[in-house]
C-alpha positions as a Python dict, from the first residue, in 0.01 Angstrom:
ca = {
    (1, 'X'): (0, 0, 0),
    (2, 'X'): (285, 59, -262),
    (3, 'X'): (370, 371, -378),
    (4, 'X'): (387, 496, -713),
    (5, 'X'): (278, 783, -946),
    (6, 'X'): (-26, 651, -1039),
    (7, 'X'): (-135, 648, -695),
    (8, 'X'): (-143, 1016, -561),
    (9, 'X'): (-334, 1323, -573),
    (10, 'X'): (-637, 1415, -410),
    (11, 'X'): (-851, 1319, -653),
    (12, 'X'): (-707, 945, -616),
    (13, 'X'): (-696, 983, -256),
    (14, 'X'): (-1053, 1009, -296),
    (15, 'X'): (-1217, 777, -456),
    (16, 'X'): (-964, 562, -303),
    (17, 'X'): (-1150, 600, 45),
    (18, 'X'): (-1449, 545, -97),
    (19, 'X'): (-1350, 241, -290),
    (20, 'X'): (-1185, 78, 39),
    (21, 'X'): (-1515, 122, 208),
    (22, 'X'): (-1743, -15, -53),
    (23, 'X'): (-1567, -326, -135),
    (24, 'X'): (-1316, -352, 124),
    (25, 'X'): (-938, -241, 147),
    (26, 'X'): (-838, -590, 178),
    (27, 'X'): (-938, -609, -177),
    (28, 'X'): (-893, -283, -332),
    (29, 'X'): (-504, -307, -135),
    (30, 'X'): (-458, -640, -268),
    (31, 'X'): (-564, -487, -632),
    (32, 'X'): (-353, -237, -613),
    (33, 'X'): (-40, -373, -482),
    (34, 'X'): (-38, -674, -706),
    (35, 'X'): (-95, -404, -1043),
    (36, 'X'): (163, -384, -1226),
    (37, 'X'): (292, -137, -1438),
    (38, 'X'): (55, -184, -1701),
    (39, 'X'): (-242, -181, -1464),
    (40, 'X'): (-172, 67, -1278),
    (41, 'X'): (-309, 315, -1534),
    (42, 'X'): (-673, 96, -1513),
    (43, 'X'): (-610, 134, -1137),
    (44, 'X'): (-604, 511, -1130),
    (45, 'X'): (-878, 549, -1375),
    (46, 'X'): (-1161, 304, -1203),
    (47, 'X'): (-1031, 491, -862),
    (48, 'X'): (-1082, 842, -970),
    (49, 'X'): (-1346, 864, -1244),
    (50, 'X'): (-1521, 562, -1066),
    (51, 'X'): (-1555, 601, -716),
    (52, 'X'): (-1377, 972, -681),
    (53, 'X'): (-1642, 1139, -973),
    (54, 'X'): (-1906, 929, -981),
    (55, 'X'): (-1961, 701, -642),
    (56, 'X'): (-1905, 1052, -455),
    (57, 'X'): (-2121, 1187, -651),
    (58, 'X'): (-2393, 1394, -419),
    (59, 'X'): (-2753, 1269, -653),
    (60, 'X'): (-2784, 949, -497),
    (61, 'X'): (-2689, 757, -191),
    (62, 'X'): (-2454, 492, -211),
    (63, 'X'): (-2697, 226, -183),
    (64, 'X'): (-2864, 296, -475),
    (65, 'X'): (-2576, 286, -676),
    (66, 'X'): (-2507, -38, -585),
    (67, 'X'): (-2844, -144, -683),
    (68, 'X'): (-2749, -2, -1023),
    (69, 'X'): (-2416, -177, -1049),
    (70, 'X'): (-2577, -503, -992),
    (71, 'X'): (-2857, -481, -1257),
    (72, 'X'): (-2573, -303, -1501),
    (73, 'X'): (-2304, -603, -1468),
    (74, 'X'): (-2581, -795, -1494),
    (75, 'X'): (-2738, -700, -1759),
    (76, 'X'): (-2396, -673, -1953),
    (77, 'X'): (-2287, -1028, -1813),
    (78, 'X'): (-2007, -943, -1595),
    (79, 'X'): (-1999, -1222, -1333),
    (80, 'X'): (-1716, -1131, -1180),
    (81, 'X'): (-1763, -781, -1110),
    (82, 'X'): (-2128, -869, -1004),
    (83, 'X'): (-1951, -1118, -757),
    (84, 'X'): (-1781, -799, -615),
    (85, 'X'): (-2064, -537, -597),
    (86, 'X'): (-2270, -829, -456),
    (87, 'X'): (-2056, -766, -173),
    (88, 'X'): (-2026, -361, -205),
    (89, 'X'): (-2393, -388, -206),
    (90, 'X'): (-2478, -592, 173),
    (91, 'X'): (-2219, -374, 249),
    (92, 'X'): (-2404, -41, 165),
    (93, 'X'): (-2742, -201, 351),
    (94, 'X'): (-2909, -369, 45),
    (95, 'X'): (-3052, -673, 166),
    (96, 'X'): (-3041, -1006, -43),
    (97, 'X'): (-3429, -976, -81),
    (98, 'X'): (-3402, -627, -278),
    (99, 'X'): (-3136, -811, -498),
    (100, 'X'): (-3355, -1127, -578),
    (101, 'X'): (-3644, -792, -699),
    (102, 'X'): (-3281, -631, -868),
    (103, 'X'): (-3198, -989, -1081),
    (104, 'X'): (-3618, -1049, -1197),
    (105, 'X'): (-3625, -775, -1289),
    (106, 'X'): (-3290, -848, -1528),
    (107, 'X'): (-3479, -1177, -1645),
    (108, 'X'): (-3760, -935, -1826),
    (109, 'X'): (-3568, -599, -1931),
    (110, 'X'): (-3228, -814, -2039),
    (111, 'X'): (-3328, -1185, -2103),
    (112, 'X'): (-3370, -1504, -1903),
    (113, 'X'): (-3018, -1551, -1980),
    (114, 'X'): (-2829, -1290, -1880),
    (115, 'X'): (-3083, -1311, -1539),
    (116, 'X'): (-3008, -1671, -1499),
    (117, 'X'): (-2629, -1576, -1541),
    (118, 'X'): (-2631, -1343, -1270),
    (119, 'X'): (-2877, -1574, -1002),
    (120, 'X'): (-2636, -1881, -1041),
    (121, 'X'): (-2343, -1560, -952),
    (122, 'X'): (-2550, -1425, -665),
    (123, 'X'): (-2626, -1805, -534),
    (124, 'X'): (-2275, -1885, -558),
    (125, 'X'): (-2171, -1596, -352),
    (126, 'X'): (-2393, -1577, -82),
    (127, 'X'): (-2335, -1956, -29),
    (128, 'X'): (-1950, -1851, 8),
    (129, 'X'): (-2015, -1559, 220),
    (130, 'X'): (-2292, -1738, 467),
    (131, 'X'): (-2005, -1976, 497),
    (132, 'X'): (-1720, -1722, 518),
    (133, 'X'): (-1986, -1591, 866),
    (134, 'X'): (-2047, -1887, 1006),
    (135, 'X'): (-1678, -1985, 1007),
    (136, 'X'): (-1560, -1709, 1172),
}
């Protein structure tokens, strides 16, 4: 990974460890290495605040945090981030049936259009994920 002042410090290192564990080193390293001067500020804040400050807190296990993220991202209709966090949820031990239940709850509490988009995103993700696994 490229060395930049933004990518230094104990808090950043702590967040980077969790971020890589949940999302995968390839994805995280590519995001960080491809960030230009403008985007490095975003990489810093998300790594330190989301991944170090929040994801390392002892109050909830990673699995629960993944479930919460899926619900929030679906409710906000953020398909790109939802796809990314679907991968993270599987890494954290969330099952497809649990993901389905979260998305059904989104349908009821956030509306069918938000739930439908989330289901479509998850369905496409699972098809890609299964095809990649079969090709291994």
